[in-house]
C-alpha positions as CSV (number, residue, x, y, z in Angstrom):
1,M,-14.1,29.1,-8.1
2,L,-10.8,30.6,-9.2
3,P,-10.9,30.9,-13.0
4,E,-7.4,29.4,-13.4
5,V,-8.7,26.4,-11.4
6,E,-11.8,26.2,-13.8
7,E,-9.5,26.1,-16.6
8,A,-7.1,23.5,-15.0
9,A,-10.1,21.3,-14.4
10,A,-11.0,21.5,-18.0
11,T,-7.6,20.7,-19.1
12,L,-7.3,17.7,-16.7
13,A,-10.6,16.2,-17.9
14,A,-9.6,16.5,-21.5
15,A,-6.4,14.7,-20.6
16,G,-8.4,11.8,-19.1
17,V,-7.6,12.5,-15.4
18,A,-10.0,10.6,-13.3
19,S,-10.8,13.4,-10.9
20,P,-10.0,16.6,-12.7
21,R,-11.7,19.2,-10.3
22,H,-10.3,17.6,-7.2
23,D,-6.8,17.6,-8.6
24,A,-7.0,21.1,-10.0
25,E,-7.8,22.3,-6.6
26,E,-5.3,20.2,-4.8
27,L,-2.6,21.6,-7.0
28,A,-3.7,25.1,-6.4
29,A,-3.9,24.7,-2.7
30,H,-0.5,23.1,-2.9
31,V,1.0,26.0,-4.6
32,L,-0.5,28.5,-2.4
33,G,0.3,26.6,0.9
34,L,-3.4,26.8,1.8
35,S,-6.2,24.0,2.4
36,R,-8.6,23.5,-0.5
37,S,-11.5,25.0,1.5
38,R,-9.8,28.3,1.6
39,L,-9.5,28.7,-2.3
40,V,-13.0,30.3,-2.4
41,L,-11.6,33.3,-0.5
42,L,-9.6,34.2,-3.6
43,D,-10.6,35.9,-6.8
44,R,-7.4,34.9,-8.8
45,L,-4.2,33.2,-8.2
46,P,-1.3,35.5,-7.2
47,A,0.9,36.2,-10.1
48,E,4.0,34.6,-8.4
49,A,2.1,31.5,-8.0
50,A,0.3,31.4,-11.5
51,G,3.4,30.2,-13.4
52,R,4.2,27.4,-10.9
53,Y,0.5,26.3,-11.0
54,A,0.5,26.0,-14.7
55,E,3.6,23.7,-14.7
56,L,2.0,21.5,-12.3
57,V,-1.3,21.3,-14.2
58,E,0.7,20.5,-17.4
59,Q,2.6,17.7,-15.5
60,R,-0.7,16.1,-14.2
61,A,-2.3,16.3,-17.6
62,A,0.7,14.2,-18.8
63,R,-0.5,11.8,-16.0
64,V,2.1,12.4,-13.4
65,P,0.4,11.3,-10.2
66,L,-1.1,14.0,-8.1
67,Q,0.9,12.7,-5.0
68,H,4.2,13.1,-6.9
69,L,3.4,16.7,-7.6
70,T,2.5,17.6,-4.1
71,G,4.9,15.1,-2.4
72,V,2.1,13.9,-0.1
73,A,-0.4,11.1,0.1
74,G,-3.1,11.2,2.7
75,F,-3.9,7.8,4.5
76,R,-6.3,7.8,7.3
77,R,-5.1,10.3,9.9
78,L,-1.6,10.6,8.2
79,D,0.0,12.7,5.6
80,L,2.8,10.4,4.0
81,A,5.8,11.5,1.9
82,V,5.6,9.7,-1.5
83,G,7.4,10.2,-4.9
84,P,9.3,8.2,-7.5
85,G,10.3,4.7,-6.3
86,V,7.4,4.1,-3.9
87,F,3.9,2.9,-4.4
88,V,1.2,5.6,-3.7
89,P,-1.1,4.4,-1.1
90,R,-4.8,4.2,-2.0
91,P,-7.9,5.0,-0.1
92,E,-9.2,1.4,-0.6
93,T,-6.5,0.1,1.6
94,E,-7.9,2.0,4.6
95,V,-10.8,-0.5,4.8
96,L,-8.3,-3.3,5.5
97,V,-6.7,-1.3,8.2
98,D,-10.2,-0.8,9.9
99,W,-10.7,-4.6,10.0
100,V,-7.2,-4.9,11.5
101,L,-7.7,-2.3,14.3
102,A,-11.0,-3.8,15.4
103,R,-9.1,-7.0,16.2
104,L,-6.0,-5.8,17.8
105,R,-5.3,-5.7,21.6
106,P,-2.6,-4.0,23.5
107,G,0.6,-6.2,23.5
108,D,-0.2,-7.6,20.1
109,L,2.7,-8.1,17.6
110,V,2.1,-7.0,14.0
111,V,4.1,-7.7,10.8
112,D,3.4,-5.6,7.6
113,L,4.8,-7.4,4.5
114,C,5.5,-5.5,1.2
115,A,5.3,-2.4,3.2
116,G,6.1,0.4,0.6
117,S,5.6,3.7,2.1
118,A,4.8,2.1,5.5
119,A,1.2,3.4,5.2
120,I,-0.4,0.4,6.7
121,A,2.2,0.0,9.4
122,L,2.2,3.5,10.4
123,A,-1.6,3.7,10.5
124,I,-1.6,0.7,12.8
125,A,1.0,2.3,15.0
126,D,-0.9,5.5,15.1
127,E,-4.3,4.2,16.0
128,A,-3.7,0.8,17.9
129,T,-2.9,1.1,21.6
130,G,0.3,-0.7,22.9
131,V,0.9,-2.8,19.8
132,A,4.5,-3.5,18.4
133,V,4.7,-3.0,14.6
134,H,7.4,-4.3,12.2
135,A,7.4,-3.5,8.4
136,V,9.4,-5.4,5.7
137,E,10.2,-4.1,2.2
138,R,12.6,-5.3,-0.3
139,E,13.0,-2.3,-2.8
140,E,15.8,0.2,-1.6
141,H,13.9,3.3,-2.8
142,A,10.7,2.3,-1.2
143,L,12.4,1.4,2.1
144,A,14.0,5.0,1.9
145,W,10.4,6.6,1.8
146,A,9.3,4.4,4.6
147,A,12.1,5.5,6.7
148,R,11.3,9.0,5.8
149,N,7.8,8.5,6.9
150,V,8.7,6.8,10.2
151,A,11.0,9.7,11.1
152,A,8.6,12.5,10.2
153,T,5.6,10.8,12.2
154,G,7.7,9.7,15.1
155,L,5.6,6.4,15.3
156,P,7.3,3.3,16.6
157,V,7.6,1.1,13.5
158,A,10.7,-1.1,13.1
159,L,11.8,-1.2,9.5
160,H,13.5,-4.3,8.0
161,R,14.8,-4.6,4.5
162,G,13.8,-8.1,3.2
163,D,12.2,-10.1,0.5
164,V,8.9,-11.8,1.5
165,A,10.0,-14.8,-0.5
166,D,13.2,-15.2,1.7
167,P,12.3,-17.9,4.6
168,G,15.1,-16.1,6.7
169,V,13.1,-12.7,6.9
170,L,12.2,-12.1,10.5
171,A,13.0,-15.6,11.4
172,D,13.4,-14.6,14.9
173,L,9.7,-13.7,15.2
174,D,8.6,-17.1,13.7
175,G,5.4,-18.4,15.6
176,T,5.1,-15.3,17.7
177,V,3.1,-12.7,15.5
178,D,-0.4,-12.0,16.3
179,L,-1.4,-10.4,12.9
180,V,0.1,-10.1,9.5
181,T,-0.9,-7.5,6.9
182,A,0.3,-7.2,3.3
183,N,-0.6,-5.1,0.2
184,P,1.6,-7.1,-2.2
185,P,2.0,-6.7,-5.9
186,Y,-1.0,-8.5,-7.5
187,V,-1.5,-7.1,-11.0
188,P,-1.2,-9.9,-13.7
189,A,1.5,-9.5,-16.3
190,G,0.3,-7.6,-19.4
191,A,-2.8,-6.3,-17.8
192,D,-3.9,-2.8,-18.6
193,V,-3.5,-0.1,-15.9
194,Q,-3.7,3.6,-15.7
195,R,-0.9,5.7,-17.1
196,E,-0.1,6.9,-13.6
197,V,0.5,3.4,-12.4
198,A,2.2,2.0,-15.7
199,E,4.6,5.0,-15.8
200,H,5.1,6.2,-12.3
201,D,4.5,3.3,-9.8
202,P,7.4,1.1,-9.3
203,P,7.1,-2.1,-11.3
204,A,8.0,-4.3,-8.3
205,A,4.9,-2.9,-6.3
206,I,2.6,-3.6,-9.3
207,W,3.3,-6.8,-11.2
208,G,2.4,-10.1,-9.6
209,G,3.6,-12.6,-12.2
210,E,1.7,-14.3,-14.9
211,D,-1.5,-14.8,-12.8
212,G,-0.9,-11.9,-10.3
213,L,-0.6,-14.3,-7.5
214,A,3.2,-15.0,-7.3
215,T,3.9,-12.7,-4.4
216,M,0.6,-13.5,-2.8
217,R,1.8,-17.1,-2.5
218,A,5.1,-15.9,-0.9
219,V,3.0,-13.8,1.6
220,E,0.9,-16.9,2.3
221,R,4.1,-19.0,3.2
222,A,5.8,-16.1,5.2
223,A,2.6,-15.5,7.1
224,A,2.1,-19.2,7.9
225,R,5.7,-19.1,9.3
226,L,5.6,-16.0,11.2
227,L,2.0,-16.2,12.9
228,R,1.3,-17.9,16.2
229,P,-1.4,-20.6,16.0
230,G,-4.7,-18.8,15.7
231,G,-2.9,-15.6,14.5
232,L,-4.6,-13.6,11.8
233,L,-3.9,-12.5,8.2
234,A,-5.2,-9.4,6.2
235,V,-4.1,-9.2,2.7
236,E,-5.1,-6.7,-0.1
237,H,-5.9,-7.9,-3.8
238,A,-7.4,-6.7,-7.0
239,A,-11.2,-6.3,-7.5
240,A,-11.0,-9.3,-9.9
241,Q,-9.2,-11.7,-7.4
242,G,-12.0,-12.0,-4.8
243,E,-12.1,-15.8,-5.5
244,A,-8.4,-16.4,-6.5
245,V,-6.9,-14.9,-3.4
246,P,-9.1,-16.9,-0.8
247,A,-8.0,-20.0,-2.8
248,V,-4.5,-19.2,-2.0
249,F,-5.3,-19.6,1.7
250,R,-7.5,-22.6,1.4
251,A,-5.6,-24.5,4.0
252,W,-6.2,-21.8,6.5
253,A,-9.3,-21.4,8.9
254,D,-12.0,-18.9,8.8
255,V,-11.2,-17.7,5.3
256,Q,-13.3,-14.7,4.2
257,D,-13.3,-12.1,1.4
258,H,-14.2,-8.4,2.1
259,R,-15.5,-5.6,-0.1
260,D,-14.4,-1.9,0.0
261,L,-16.5,1.2,0.2
262,L,-17.5,0.8,-3.6
263,D,-18.6,-2.8,-3.0
264,R,-15.7,-4.4,-4.9
265,P,-13.8,-7.4,-3.6
266,R,-10.6,-5.8,-1.8
267,F,-9.0,-8.0,0.8
268,T,-8.9,-11.5,2.1
269,T,-8.5,-12.4,5.9
270,A,-7.7,-15.8,7.4
271,R,-6.6,-17.4,10.6
272,R,-3.6,-19.7,11.0
273,R,-4.8,-23.1,12.1
274,P,-3.4,-24.6,15.3
275,D,-0.4,-26.8,14.8
């Protein structure tokens, strides 16, 4: 391995970065415009790249998110543009998308609430055949990132600026939607979070009120309004909310909680009861 990458990995480990070698390699690949797999072909970083690499490593050691430094977050088959002002999509959310894709049929109508970078909406549009996808986001900066990703991918996602708590959002779709997804802010106020989250993710995408469920309750109301009878919901939550979030949907049918690839409670699904 490149000596500069070895040194960077040690620096990041000392700074408390969770995946120091991975991040050191990703930053080197980014600076060089190569894939990580091609780093083994080099003996040292070229001189013109070494200074830039050192700067990025210093920023990552200060806990600036890796994705902010590279400008890209991988999500399923997509590379999404991210940066300040938008929540960085996490791999854990991909399991929710798996569940959704297994239940969609051509002609279905999907609404993604609290869309952020539009990761969920775009993944569905990318991998599901013949579905219509709408995405709703309240925050102006996040919506700008979502619009950038929709334009870059060319995928058919209709973006809407709106607050999930507003009963008028997408009111023209009330009672017609087949499936609603959401990755709302769900961290309880005052909870300890990683520096990357506390200092760089937008607060509106993180904090969910005193118990972490304020926006989740708004999602429940919006989904109940939007979904057709028998329509489905899938909503992500924190690992500690495997009982609290299903309780928000206690009036729904077929309420189930699901675990992620690390066997942690991760998302709740439910079905709207017939009228």
